C-alpha positions in Angstrom: 1.1 11.8 -15.1 3.9 14.0 -16.6 4.9 12.8 -20.1 8.6 12.1 -20.5 10.4 13.4 -23.5 11.0 10.8 -26.3 14.5 9.9 -27.3 16.3 7.8 -30.0 15.8 4.6 -27.9 12.0 5.1 -28.0 12.1 5.4 -31.8 14.1 2.1 -32.0 11.5 0.4 -29.8 8.7 1.5 -32.1 10.6 0.3 -35.2 11.2 -3.1 -33.5 7.5 -3.4 -32.6 6.4 -2.5 -36.1 8.9 -4.9 -37.7 7.7 -7.8 -35.4 4.1 -7.1 -36.4 5.0 -7.1 -40.1 6.8 -10.4 -39.7 3.8 -12.1 -38.1 0.6 -10.2 -39.0 -1.7 -13.1 -38.3 0.1 -14.4 -35.2 -2.8 -13.9 -32.7 -5.3 -15.5 -35.1 -3.0 -18.4 -35.8 -2.4 -19.0 -32.1 -6.2 -19.0 -31.5 -6.9 -21.5 -34.3 -4.0 -23.7 -33.1 -5.3 -23.9 -29.5 -7.2 -27.0 -28.5 -10.8 -25.8 -28.1 -11.1 -27.9 -24.9 -8.1 -26.2 -23.4 -9.0 -22.7 -24.5 -9.7 -20.5 -21.5 -13.1 -18.9 -21.2 -14.4 -16.2 -19.0 -15.9 -17.5 -15.8 -16.9 -15.0 -13.0 -16.3 -17.7 -10.4 -12.6 -17.6 -11.1 -12.4 -14.1 -9.6 -14.5 -14.7 -6.6 -13.8 -16.5 -3.3 -15.8 -17.3 -0.3 -14.2 -15.6 2.8 -13.5 -17.4 6.0 -13.4 -16.1 9.6 -10.9 -16.2 12.4 -13.4 -15.7 15.3 -10.5 -15.0 17.8 -10.1 -11.6 16.2 -13.7 -10.6 16.2 -14.7 -7.7 18.5 -18.1 -9.1 19.2 -17.0 -12.6 20.2 -14.3 -11.0 22.4 -16.7 -8.7 24.2 -19.9 -10.8 24.0 -21.8 -7.7 23.1 -23.7 -7.0 19.9 -23.4 -3.2 20.1 -19.6 -3.3 19.8 -19.3 -3.9 16.1 -21.6 -4.9 13.2 -19.6 -3.7 10.2 -19.5 -7.1 8.4 -23.2 -7.7 9.0 -24.2 -4.2 7.9 -22.3 -4.4 4.6 -23.3 -7.9 3.6 -25.9 -7.6 0.8 -27.5 -11.0 1.5 -27.3 -11.3 5.3 -25.0 -14.3 5.0 -23.0 -13.5 8.2 -24.1 -14.6 11.7 -22.2 -14.1 14.9 -23.2 -16.5 17.6 -21.4 -16.6 21.0 -17.8 -17.3 20.1 -18.3 -18.1 16.4 -18.5 -16.0 13.2 -20.4 -18.0 10.6 -20.5 -17.3 6.9 -23.5 -19.0 5.3 -23.8 -20.8 2.0 -25.8 -17.9 0.4 -22.6 -15.7 0.5 -22.2 -13.8 -2.8 -18.3 -13.8 -2.5 -18.2 -10.1 -3.1 -15.5 -9.5 -0.4 -17.2 -6.5 1.2 -17.1 -8.0 4.6 -13.4 -8.6 4.5 -12.8 -5.0 3.4 -15.1 -3.6 6.1 -13.7 -5.6 9.1 -11.1 -3.4 11.0 -9.4 -6.4 12.7 -9.3 -8.6 9.6 -11.4 -11.2 11.3 -12.8 -12.1 7.8 -10.4 -12.7 5.0 -9.8 -14.7 1.8 -6.8 -16.8 0.8 -6.3 -15.2 -2.6 -7.4 -11.6 -2.0 -5.8 -10.5 1.3 -4.8 -6.8 1.3 -1.1 -7.4 0.6 -1.9 -9.8 -2.2 -4.3 -7.4 -3.8 -1.8 -4.6 -3.4 0.9 -6.7 -5.1 -1.4 -7.6 -7.9 -2.4 -4.0 -8.6 1.1 -2.7 -8.1 2.5 -5.2 -10.5 0.1 -4.0 -13.2 0.6 -0.3 -12.4 4.3 -0.7 -12.6 4.3 -2.4 -16.0 1.4 -0.6 -17.9 0.7 3.0 -18.6 -2.7 2.5 -17.0 -4.1 -0.1 -14.5 -7.8 -0.8 -14.4 -9.6 -2.2 -11.4 -13.0 -3.6 -12.2 -15.6 -6.3 -11.4 -16.8 -9.4 -13.2 -20.2 -7.8 -14.1 -18.4 -4.8 -15.7 -15.9 -6.8 -17.8 -17.8 -9.9 -18.8 -14.7 -11.2 -20.7 -11.2 -12.5 -20.1 -9.2 -9.6 -18.6 -6.2 -8.2 -20.4 -2.8 -7.8 -18.8 -3.6 -4.5 -17.1 -7.1 -5.3 -15.9 -7.5 -6.5 -12.3 -10.9 -8.2 -11.8 -12.5 -8.6 -8.4 -15.9 -9.9 -7.2 -16.7 -6.3 -6.4 -14.7 -3.0 -6.4 -15.7 -2.7 -2.8 -13.5 -5.6 -1.9 -10.7 -3.0 -1.6 -10.6 -1.3 1.8 -10.0 2.4 2.4 -6.5 1.8 3.8 -5.6 -0.3 0.7 -6.8 2.3 -1.7 -4.8 4.9 0.2 -1.6 3.0 0.0 -2.1 2.3 -3.7 -2.9 6.0 -4.5 0.1 7.2 -2.5 2.4 4.9 -4.4 0.9 5.0 -8.0 -0.8 7.7 -10.0 -2.0 5.5 -12.9 -4.8 3.5 -11.3 -8.4 3.8 -12.5 -11.7 2.1 -11.9 -13.5 0.7 -14.9 -17.3 0.6 -14.3 -19.8 1.3 -17.2 -22.9 3.3 -16.4 -25.7 1.1 -15.0 -23.5 -1.8 -13.8 -23.9 -1.0 -10.0 -27.5 0.0 -10.4 -28.6 -3.5 -11.4 -26.1 -5.4 -9.3 -27.4 -7.7 -6.6 -24.5 -6.7 -4.4 -26.6 -3.7 -3.3 -24.2 -2.4 -0.7 -21.2 -2.4 -2.8 -21.4 1.0 -4.5 -21.9 3.0 -1.4 -19.1 1.2 0.4 -16.5 1.6 -2.3 -17.5 5.3 -2.9 -16.9 6.0 0.8 -13.6 4.1 0.8 -12.3 5.7 -2.3 -13.4 9.2 -1.3 -11.6 9.0 2.1 -8.5 7.5 0.5 -8.4 10.3 -2.1 -8.5 12.9 0.8 -5.8 11.1 2.6 -3.5 10.6 -0.4 -4.3 14.1 -1.9 -4.8 12.3 -5.2 -7.6 11.4 -7.5 -8.6 8.0 -8.7 -9.5 7.7 -12.4 -12.9 6.5 -13.5 -13.5 5.0 -17.0 -17.0 4.1 -18.1 -16.4 3.5 -21.8 -14.3 0.5 -22.8 -13.1 2.3 -25.9 -11.3 4.8 -23.7 -9.1 2.1 -22.1 -5.4 1.7 -23.1 -3.3 -1.4 -22.8 0.2 -0.1 -23.5 3.2 -1.0 -21.4 5.0 1.8 -19.6 8.0 3.5 -21.2 10.3 2.1 -18.6 9.0 -1.4 -19.1 9.5 -1.4 -22.8 13.0 0.2 -22.5 14.0 -2.5 -20.0 12.9 -5.2 -22.4 14.7 -3.5 -25.4 18.0 -3.0 -23.6 18.0 -6.5 -22.3 17.4 -7.8 -25.9 20.2 -5.6 -27.2 22.8 -6.4 -24.5 22.1 -10.2 -24.2 21.5 -11.1 -27.9 24.7 -13.1 -28.1 24.3 -14.6 -24.7 20.8 -15.7 -25.5 22.1 -18.1 -28.2 24.0 -19.9 -25.5 21.8 -19.7 -22.5 18.4 -19.4 -24.1 17.6 -16.4 -21.8 14.4 -14.5 -22.7 14.9 -10.7 -22.8 11.1 -10.3 -23.0 11.1 -11.3 -19.3 13.4 -8.5 -18.3 10.6 -6.0 -17.7 8.6 -8.5 -15.7 11.7 -9.3 -13.6 12.2 -5.6 -12.9 8.6 -5.3 -11.8 8.9 -8.5 -9.6 12.0 -7.1 -8.0 10.1 -3.8 -7.2 7.2 -5.7 -5.6 9.6 -7.9 -3.6 11.5 -4.9 -2.4 8.2 -3.3 -1.2 7.3 -6.5 0.7 10.8 -6.6 2.3 10.4 -2.9 3.4 7.0 -3.7 5.0 8.4 -6.7 6.9 11.4 -4.6 8.0 9.0 -1.9 9.2 7.2 -4.4 11.3 10.4 -5.7 12.8 11.5 -2.2 13.6 8.1 -1.4 15.2 8.3 -4.6 17.3 11.8 -3.7 18.4 10.7 -0.2 19.5 7.4 -0.9 21.3 7.5 -4.7 21.8 5.7 -7.5 20.0 3.8 -8.5 23.1 1.8 -6.9 25.9 2.7 -6.9 29.6 0.5 -10.0 29.9 2.6 -11.7 27.2 -0.2 -11.5 24.5 1.0 -11.2 20.9 0.1 -7.8 19.3 -1.3 -7.9 15.8 -0.4 -5.5 13.1 -3.1 -5.7 10.4 -2.1 -5.9 6.8 -4.1 -2.7 6.0 -2.3 -0.8 8.8 1.0 -2.0 7.6 0.3 -0.8 4.1 -0.7 2.6 5.3 2.5 2.8 7.4 4.5 1.7 4.4 3.1 4.5 2.3 3.8 7.1 5.0 7.4 6.0 5.2 7.8 7.2 1.6 5.8 10.4 2.0 5.6 11.6 5.6 3.8 14.8 4.5 0.6 12.8 3.9 0.2 12.2 7.7 -1.4 15.6 8.1 -4.3 14.7 5.8 -5.1 11.4 7.5 -8.0 11.5 10.0 -7.8 8.6 12.6 -8.7 8.3 16.2 -7.3 6.5 19.2 -8.6 5.9 22.7 -7.4 8.2 25.4 -7.8 7.2 29.1 -8.9 9.4 32.0 -7.1 7.6 34.8 -9.4 9.2 37.4 -12.4 7.3 36.1 -10.7 4.0 35.4 -11.6 1.1 37.7 -9.1 -1.3 36.1 -11.9 -3.8 35.2 -9.9 -5.0 32.2 -12.9 -5.1 29.7 -11.1 -2.7 27.3 -8.0 -5.0 27.1 -10.2 -8.0 26.7 -12.1 -6.6 23.7 -8.9 -5.3 21.9 -8.1 -8.2 19.7 -5.1 -6.5 18.0 -3.6 -6.0 21.5 -3.0 -2.3 20.9 -4.4 -1.5 24.4 -2.4 -2.9 27.3 -3.4 -2.9 31.0 -0.5 -3.8 33.2 -0.5 -5.2 36.7 -0.3 -1.7 38.2 -3.5 -0.6 36.4 -1.7 1.6 33.9 -3.3 1.7 30.4 -1.1 2.3 27.4 -2.2 2.4 23.7 0.2 1.7 20.9 -1.2 3.7 18.0 0.4 1.6 15.3 -1.6 -1.4 16.3 -4.9 0.5 17.0 -7.4 0.2 14.2 -9.7 2.9 15.5 -12.6 0.4 16.0 -13.8 2.2 19.2 -14.7 -1.2 20.8 -12.7 -0.4 24.0 -14.5 2.9 24.5 -17.9 1.2 24.0 -17.3 -1.5 26.6 -15.9 1.0 29.2 -18.9 1.4 31.5 -17.1 4.1 33.5 -16.5 6.4 30.6 -12.7 6.3 31.2 -11.9 5.9 27.5 -12.8 8.4 24.8 -11.8 8.4 21.1 -9.7 11.4 20.2 -7.7 12.4 17.0 -4.5 10.6 16.6 -1.1 12.2 15.8 -0.7 10.2 12.6 3.0 11.0 12.6 3.3 8.3 15.2 2.7 5.8 12.4 6.0 6.8 10.8 8.5 4.3 12.2 12.1 5.7 12.4 14.4 3.8 10.0 17.5 3.4 12.2 19.7 2.5 9.2 18.5 5.6 7.2 19.0 7.7 10.3 22.5 6.4 10.7 23.3 7.3 7.1 21.9 10.8 7.6 23.9 11.2 10.8 27.1 10.2 9.1 26.3 12.5 6.2 25.7 15.4 8.6 28.9 14.6 10.5 30.9 14.5 7.3 29.3 17.8 6.1 30.1 19.4 9.5 33.7 18.2 9.3 34.1 19.4 5.7 32.7 22.8 6.8 35.2 22.9 9.7 38.1 22.3 7.3 36.7 24.9 4.9 36.6 27.5 7.7 40.1 26.5 8.8 41.3 26.9 5.2 39.7 30.4 5.0 41.4 31.5 8.2 44.8 30.3 6.9 44.2 32.1 3.6 43.2 35.2 5.5 46.4 35.0 7.6 48.5 34.5 4.4 46.8 37.5 2.8 47.5 39.6 5.9 51.1 38.6 5.9 51.5 39.5 2.2 49.8 42.9 2.8 52.2 43.4 5.7 55.2 42.6 3.5 53.9 44.9 0.8 53.6 47.7 3.3 57.1 47.2 4.6 58.5 47.2 1.0 56.7 50.5 0.3 58.0 52.1 3.5 61.6 51.0 2.7 61.4 52.5 -0.8 60.2 55.9 0.6 63.2 56.0 2.9 
C-alpha cells in the first residue's frame, strides 16, 4: 500500500495520543482490576464457530436424485458429518463447525446464520477500513481474545473463492495469520488444501496478493490514517457541541466505516434489482431465480473494476439445439434457476445466476449441454443512472464543443474582415 505524506494534522494526532497516554498511563491495568472477574470475557473457541444448517431445496443432488451430480460438501467435510438421503441434506452431531461445507457449496445449500458470505465480507471490510492491517485467522492460531483488527473463524477455509476475490478486489490490506505448524496438526484435515486453492484462484482473478503472517510479533494494530483523522477532526469541530449534546467524537471514525459498509450493501441490492429488471426475476414457468451471495459479491467487485473480468475463469452451459430432446432434466436440477426451458423447447441461460456447478451438463443424457468459457463481462450490470449521467456529460461536452467551433468561425470571419479593411486602407494610401 502506498504511504501517504504526513502533514501537520498527523503531528497533532500523535501529540494528542501521547498526551492521553501520559494522563492515564495505567488505564488498561486499572480497568482490568476494576472488572468483575465473573464478568471478564475469556477466550472460548466455541464463540467463533457455528454449526451450519441446510436448505435441501437448493441441493443439486436432491433436485436430481443422482449422487454423481455433486459431492463438494461431502468431499470437503473432515469428519464425514454430511449425509444426503433422498430429499434431505443431514448434518450430523459430529460436525466440527469449521464452515468448509458452506464455502464449498456452489448453490449455498449449506450456510450459517452468523457467517454468511455478506456478513463475513462486512465484518472483514469493517476492519480493513478502520485499521492499517486486517488479519483473518482461526481459533487454533490465535488462542486468545482477538484484538480489534483480528477476524477469527472456525477455519480460514470458511471463506469461499468468490468471497476472497471480492475482498481482495476492494481492499489491499488483508492478511492471513497462521503460525507454522497450526494446520499440520489440525483435525480439520481438509481445511488447508481448500483455502489454498480458494486463495490462489482469488489472487489470480483479483491480480493481487494476500498477505501471510506467521509470527505474532509482526502484527500491527494501528488504525488507518483516515480513521484517526476522522476522529480528530470530529473532536476539534464538535468540542463545544459535545458539552451540550454529549456526542462522542471517538465514534466518528466508526460511523464513517459503518456508512461505507452500508453504502456497499445498498449498491449490491441495487445491482440485484437492476439485474432482475433486465433479465427478469422469474423463469418462463414462474420459478424464482436465485442470485447467490457469493455471485453478488463478485459482481459488485466487477462494477468497481471492470478490467478484472478478463482474469476470471468461469464456465457456463451452452446448448446444442440439434441434440436437445426437451426432457427438462437440466431445468429441474438447476436450483438457482439460471437455466430456463420454455414451452417451445428453447433453452436460455442467464450467466449472472449460473454458478458453474455443471449439474445440468451431467444430467443431460443426450449430450446437448457442454460447459464452455463464459464472457465474464456479462456479469457487469449496466448502471442506468450512471449511464444517464455519462450521456448528459457527453451531450454537454458536445454542445460546448459546438459553441467553441462556432466561436472560432466567428473569430475567423472577424479576422478576415479586419484584414480586408487593412488591405483597403493600404490601397487607398497608395493612390
